[in-house]
VOVEX-687479 format. One record per residue: x, y, z of N, C-alpha, C in turn; residue in three letters. Coordinates in steps of 0.2 Angstrom, whole numbers, plus 5000, padded with zeros to 4 digits. Last residue first. Layout:
<nodes>
XYZXYZXYZALA...
</nodes>
This chain:
<nodes>
529654055523529754095517530454125517ASP529653875527529753955529529853995523ASP528453765521529153785522529153865524THR527353625523527453705523528153715524LYS527353485512527453515518527553595518PRO526053435501526653475501526753505508ILE525253295497525253345502525953375503GLN524553235482525153255486525053305491LEU523453115478523453185481524153195485LEU523153035462523453035469523553115471SER521653005454522352995454522652995461GLY520353075444520553025449521353025449HIS518953185442519653165441519853125447PHE517353185435517753175441518453155439SER516053255430516653245427517153245432CYS514253215430514853235433515453225429PHE513053255422513053225429513653235433HIS512453395414513053355415513053325422VAL511553495403511553445409512153405409ASP511253655397511753595397511653555403ILE509853725388510453735393510853675392ASN508853805376509253745378509753765383LEU507253875375507953875374508253815377GLY506053865388506253905382506953905381GLU505353715394505853765394505953795388HIS504453615396504153685395504653735395GLU504153455391504653505392504353575391ASN503353345390503153385396503653445396ASN503753265380503153305379503053355384PRO505353245375505053255381504353295380ASP505953245363505753175365505453185372GLU506353365359505753345356505553275359ASN507453385367506853415369506253385366THR508753355365508253295366507553325368LEU510253405359509553435359509053375359ASN511653405368511253375363510553395364GLU512653565370512253505372511953465367CYS514353635371513653625369513353565371GLU515453655381515353695374514653685371ILE515953685395515353645393515253685386LEU517553655402517153705397516653665394LYS518153635418517753605412517453655408VAL519653645427519053675424518753635418MET520653645442520353615436519753655433VAL522053675452521453695449521253655443TYR523153615455522753625460522053645458ARG523753475444523553545446523153545452GLY524353375431524353385438524053455438SER524953245420524453295421524353305429LEU525653145411525953185416525553255417ASN525053045403525053115401525353165405SER524852915406525452935403525553005401ASP523652905412524252895416524852915413LYS522352925409522752985408523452975411LEU520952855402521552835405522152895403ASN519252895404519852915401520552895405LEU517752835402518352825407518952845403GLN516052885401516752875398517252885403LEU514552825401515052835406515752825403LYS513152875392513852845392514252865398LYS511652865383512052875390512652845389ALA511552945367511552885371511852905378ILE511553005353511153025359511052975364PRO513253015348512652975348512253005354LYS514453085350514153085343513453045342THR515253185361514753125360514353135354PHE516853235362516253245359515853185358ARG518153305372517753255371517153275367VAL519853345376519253365372518853305371TRP520953365390520653325385520053365382PHE521753465396521853395398521553355392LEU522653615392522053575391522253505393PRO523453715406523453675400522853635399ILE524153855413523453825411523553785405VAL525453905413525153875419524553835418ASP526653865401526053895403525753865409SER527753785399527853845404527153875406LYS527553605398527453675396527453725401LYS527853475399528253525403528153595401GLY526953395392527553415389527953465393ASN525653345395525853405397526453435394SER524653285382525253275386525453335388HIS522853255380523453295379524053265384PHE521653175370521953185376522653215375THR520153165362520853185361521053205368VAL518753075355519153095361519853115358VAL517053045352517653065349518153095355GLU515952915353516252965357516952975353VAL515152795350514852865349515252915353GLY515552675352515152695357514952775356ASP516252655340515652615341515252645347GLU517452735343516952755338516252715338GLU518452715351517852735355517252745349GLU520052665353519452655349518752665353ASP521452755352520952725357520352725353ILE523152765348522452765346522052725351TYR524452875353524152815354523352815352LYS525752955344525052965347524752895347ILE526852955336526952975343526252975347ASN526552935323526852885326526952895334THR524853005323525552995320525852945324ASN523153055321523653005322524253025319LEU522053135317522553165322523153115323PHE521253065310521553125306522053155311GLN520652975318521152955314521553015311LYS520252995335520153025328520753015324LEU520452955347520052905343519952935336SER522052975355521453005351521152945348THR523353035366523052985363522353015360GLN524153155366524453095369524053035366SER524653305357524153255359524453195361ILE525553435366525453395360524953335362THR525053605372525353535372525253495367PRO525153765364524753705367525153645367LEU525953855358525653875365525353815368GLU526253815346526853835350526553845357ASN525053795340525453735341526053745346LYS523953865335524253885342524653825344HIS523453815323523553895324523953905330ASN523253685327523753705321523953775322TYR522253685336522953655338523453675333LEU521153745329521453775335522153755337VAL520953655319521153725317521453755323LYS520553545326521153535322521453605320GLN519353585332519953575336520553575332LEU518553605320518653665324519353645329ASP518553465316518853515312519053585316ALA517853405327518553395326518953445321PRO516853535334516953485330517653465329THR516753645343516253595343516353535339LYS517253765351517653715347517253655347CYS516853885357516453855352516853805348TYR518453915363517753945362517453915356ASN519753885365519353835363518553855363PHE520453995369520553975362520053915360LEU520054015382519654055376519854025369SER520953955389520353925388519953955383VAL522054045387522053975384521453945384VAL521454165393521654165386521754095383PRO520054155405520754145403520954135396ASN518954205411519154235404519854215403ASP518754155423518254145418518454165411LEU520154065431519754125429519254115424GLY521153985437521053995430520754055428ILE522254025450521654015448521554025441GLU523953965448523454015449522753995448GLU524753845447524953905452524353945453ASN524253745439524553725445524653785450MET522753695431523253745432523553725439SER521853615417522153615424522653665425ALA520353575408520953605409521253595416PHE519253505395519453505402520153535402ALA517853515385518553515385518753535393VAL516353445377516753485382517453475382LEU514853415369515553425368515853465374THR513553375376513853345369514553355368LYS512553345390513153375387513353335380ILE510753345387511353315390512053345386PRO509453405388509953435385510653405388CYS508453335395508253355388508853385385THR508353195406508653265404508453275397VAL507853065408507653115412507853185411GLY509352995402508652975405508453035409ASN510553015398510053045394509353035397THR512153055406511553025406511053055401GLU513853045407513353075403512653035403ARG515253065415514653035416514053075412ASN516853045414516353095411515753055411VAL518253025423517652995421517153045420ILE520053005422519453045422518853005420CYS521652985428521152965425520553015426SER522753055435522852985431522252965427LYS523353195441522853165438522953105433ILE523853245456524153205451523553175447LEU523553395465523253335462523653305456GLY524253455480524253455472523953385470VAL524153555494524053495491524053505483ALA524053665503524653625503524553565499GLN522753725502523353765499523953725499THR521253685499521853645501522453675498MET520053805503520553775499521053735502LYS518453805507519053795510519553765506ASN517353925499517553855500518253855504CYS515954015492516554015496516753935497PRO515654035474515454005480516054005485LEU515054135461515654115465515454095472GLU514254155445514254135452514954115455LEU513554225432514154215435514054205443LYS512154225429512654175426513254165430TYR511454335433511254265435511754215433LYS511954485438512154435433511954365435ASP511454535450511254565444511354525438GLY510954435464511454445459511154485453LEU510054405474510454475475510854485469SER509654285472509154335471509554405471LYS510754205476510554205469510054265468SER510754235490511354255486511154255479TYR509554175494509654245495510254275490ASN509854035490509354075487509354145488ALA510954015499511054015491510454045488PHE510254025511510854065510510954075502ALA509453915510509153985510509654035509LEU510353815510509953825504509653895504ARG510853825523511353825517510953845510GLU509753805531510053865530510553875524GLU509553665529509053715526509353785526LYS510653615535510553605528510053655525LEU510353655548510953685544510953675537SER509253585551509253655550509853685547MET509853455551509353475546509253545545ILE510753475562510953455556510453475550LYS509853495573510353545571510653535564GLU509153375573508753445571509253495569ARG510153295577509853285571509453345569LEU510453345590510953345585510653335578ALA509153325596509453395595510053395590ASN508553215600508453235593508853295591ASN508553185613508953145609508953165602GLN507553275618508253295619508753255614GLU506253305606506553265612507253285612GLN504953335598505453375601505653335607VAL504753225584504553245591505053285594GLU504553255567505053245573504753265579MET503753315557503553255560503953235566GLN504353435553503653435555503453375559SER505553395549505553445554504853445557VAL505253305538505553285544505553325550VAL504653395529504253335532504553315538LEU505653475526505053505529504653445532GLU506553385520506753415526506153445530LEU505753355508505953305513506153335520PHE505753475501505053445504505253395509PRO507153475499506853525502506153505505GLU507553355492507753375498507353425502LEU507253305480506753295485506953325491ALA508353305472507853355470507253355476ARG509053195476509253255478508753315477LEU508453045483508453085477508553165478ARG509152915492508952985492508953015485PHE509152795498508952795491508752865489VAL509452825511509852775507509752775500LYS508352895515508952935514509452885510LEU507452795518507252845512507952875510MET507952735529507952695523507852745517GLU507752835538508452815536508452775530LYS506452845539506752895536507452875534THR506152725546505952735539506252785535ALA506752755558507052695554506852705546GLN505952865562506652875561506952815556ALA504752795563504852855559505552865557PHE504952705573504752685566504852735561PRO506452735583505752745582505552725575THR507752755589507352685589506652705589ASP509052835582508452845585508052775584LEU510252805574510252805582509652815585GLN509852835561509952765563510052755571GLY509852965560509252935561509352865563PHE511252985560510953005566510252975566LEU511652915548511952895554511452915560ASP510952995539510752925539511052895546VAL511653115541510953115543510753035543LEU512853085536512853095543512053095545GLU512553065523512753005527512753015534LEU512253195520511753145519511953085523ILE513453255521512953275526512353225525GLN514253195511514453185518513853195523LYS513553255500513553175501513753165508SER513953385502513253365503513153295504GLU515353385500515053405507514353385507LYS516253345491515753295493515353315499GLY517453465496517253415491516753365494PHE517853545505517153555504516953495499ASP519253545505518953505510518153505509THR519853555488519553585494519253535499SER520553605473520653555479520353585485LEU519353685463519953685467519953635472VAL518553715447518653685453519353695456GLY517453805436518153795439518153765446GLU516553795422516553785429517253775431VAL515953885407516453855411516353845418VAL514953865392515053885399515653855402PHE514353855379515053875380515153905387ASP512553915380513153865379513753895380GLU510853925387511453945383511953895382GLY510053945402509953935395510653965392VAL510953875416510453915413510453905406ARG511353695419511553765418510953805416THR511453575431511053605425511153675425CYS512053415436512153495436511853515430VAL510753295439511353325436511453395438PRO510453185454510253235449510853265446ASP511153015455510953085458510753125452ARG511752895451511052895453510752965456GLY513352935456512952895452512252895455ASP514453045456513853035460513352995456ARG516053105459515753055456515053035460PRO516253285457516153225462515753165459GLU516253395450516853355450516853295454PHE515053455452515153435446515753385445ILE514553525464514653455464514853415457LYS514253655460514753645465515053565465ASP513253695452513853655449514353645454PHE511553655456512153695456512753655454LEU510353595457510653595450511353635450TYR509853625470510053555468510353545461GLU509553755470510153735473510353665471TYR508953845457508853785462509453765464LYS508753935446509053955453508953905458ASP508453875434507853885439508153915446GLU510153815434509453815431508853825436ASP511353935436511053875440510253875437CYS512753995428512154005432511953935435GLY513953985421513453955418512753965422CYS515154025425514854075422514154045419ASN515853985442515653965435515254025432GLY516653905456516553965451516353945444ARG516953795463516753855466516653915462PHE516853625464516653675459516453745463GLY518253545470517553575472517453625467TYR519153395470519053465467518353485468TYR519953285476519353325479519353395476PRO519953135466520353195468519853255470LEU519652975470519353035467519753095470PRO521252885469520652905473520352965469ILE522052735464521852795463521252815467GLU523252635473522552645471522452715470GLN524552625478524352585473523652595470LYS525952715484525252715483525052675477GLN527252735482527052675486526252665486SER527452845476527552785472527352725476PHE527252945486526852935480526852865477TYR528252915495527552905497527152895491THR529352955487529252885489528552865492VAL529053095485529053045480529052975482LEU529153135499528453145495528453095489ILE530453105502529853075506529253085502GLN531153185493531153115493530653085496LYS530853315498530553295491530653215490LEU531453315510530753315510530453295503GLN532753295506532453245511531753245510THR533053415498533053345496532653295500PRO531853545503532553515503532453445500ASN530753645494530853595498531553565498LEU529853755489530553765491530753715496ASN528553755486528953705483529653715484PHE527953855493527653785494528153735491ASN528453975489528753945495528553875496SER528653965471528253985477528553945483THR528753955457529253995461528854015467SER528353785452528253865452528653895458PRO529253675442529053695448528953765449ILE528553645426529053675430528853695437LYS527653485425527653555425528353585428ARG527453355428527353375421527353455420GLY527653305440527053355439526953365432LEU528753225437528153195440527553235439LEU529653315433529453265428528753225431ASN529853385444529553425439529253365434GLU530453295452529753315454529453355448PHE531653275445531153215446530453245448SER532153405447532053375440531553325440THR532253405461531853455458531653435451LYS533153305463532553295466532053345462PHE534353355456534053285454533253285457ILE534553475463534353475456534053405454TYR534953435476534253465475534053465468SER535753295481535653335475534953365475SER535853205491536153275492536053315486SER535253095486535053115493535353185494SER536053055476535353085474535153125481ILE537153005483537253065478536553095477THR536752905491537052965494537053025489GLU536252815481535852845486536052905489ASN537452785475536952815471536452855476PHE538152715485538452785482537852825479LYS537252605487537352655492537652725490THR536052535478536752565477536852615482ASN534752495481535252445479535952465479THR533952605482533952555488534552505487LEU534152675471534352715477534352665483SER533552595461534252605462534552635468LEU532152585467532652525465533352545466SER531452695470531252635473531752575472LEU532052805463531952805470531752745474PHE532252765450532752805453532652795461ILE531052695446531752665446532252695450ASP530152795447530052745452530752705452PRO530552875435530652905442530552845447ILE531452805422530852815426530952835433ASP532852895414532552835419531852855421LEU533352995408533052945404532752885408PHE533953075418533453105414533053055410SER535052995423534352995426533853025422ILE536053035414535752965413535052965417ILE536253165418536053155411535753085410GLU536653145431536053185430535753165423ILE537953085427537453045431536753075430LEU538653185421538353135417537853085421PRO538753275434538453295428538153235423PRO539453195445538653215445538453235438LEU540453055439540353115442539653135441PRO540452875442540252935438540252995442LEU540752775450541352805447541152875443LEU539552715454539952755459540552795456GLN539152665442538752715445539152755450LEU540052555441540052605436539752665439LEU539752475452540352505452540452565447SER538452435448538552475454539152515454GLN538752365437538352425436538452465442SER539352255444539752295439539452365438GLU538352195451538952225455539252275450MET
</nodes>
């Protein structure tokens, strides 16, 4: 009761100063519910909500109409967020890259690089290194996986031995078998009225692949690709963790070194100057040089497995035995729209599903990017390898956290 009385006596300026040292959940889920005067004060203060929202995002709120929200709207967003208990895969769809597509085959396309896809074929670049793939929050996230589930459901509705056998095949579906699989299904299906929905879905899948093949053939530059997608313009991803899945079975060039970025306001682009700082940043020594030379432009380190980067403000994570070198960053409320999220280097030629805890880093964005710096050369281990030169194979780099839906406001 005494603390409540003290809070009620405080004028707004010192109250704002105190709030700056509190955890955001304490403000909106504890104090505002137990102290009437405090709740009235923060409910009428745009500054308090704006500051709390910026702390949550780890960014300065961009000067766009999407964020011109009143205190009631901001409070509802914050309360909804803090009531969420479980992280979800954030729906970033790979829509742009300068890495091309190995053999111009749709199944190797980078569109699904941000989708967690166990047991599926990797994203494969053309020959080369130091590529980037940009993703945006989009309703097209997981599109192909959803299409496969729809096919499973449609086949399950047909009471024929062929349909049931096909349904079971789809459950253990290998992506690279899709084209011959579709040809098989179309040729074997009987022309019946009940098959119309199924036939339309299959033909739609075939048309998408044909459209990509025609698009790829028309390009003068086979490396720079940009795909149409439906962007979620009223959403922001709060990034709390990331999974980098690196497989070595069946691939000759698994990812070795990569760095990830996020942007709140604008598309990152293939030639962004912040991203370019990390060009060919293959070793800890390379990274150390970049961070030292650009310490006023880049955020600080949050956690690392590299002891040469440690100080009292950086958390140590032990990944040495698993053959991984890791550096993660803290947003620090940097004014730069594009910030690095983490740098990872695999030091052993083994499969690894690396899970990065980013809860304390205050990372967020509408756009993300992975820079695929170099691969591990395992070509000598595959006697059937006929490729000239090295490319980069990566199964997925999925971001997880909370998706904030920002209500539309009038301009």
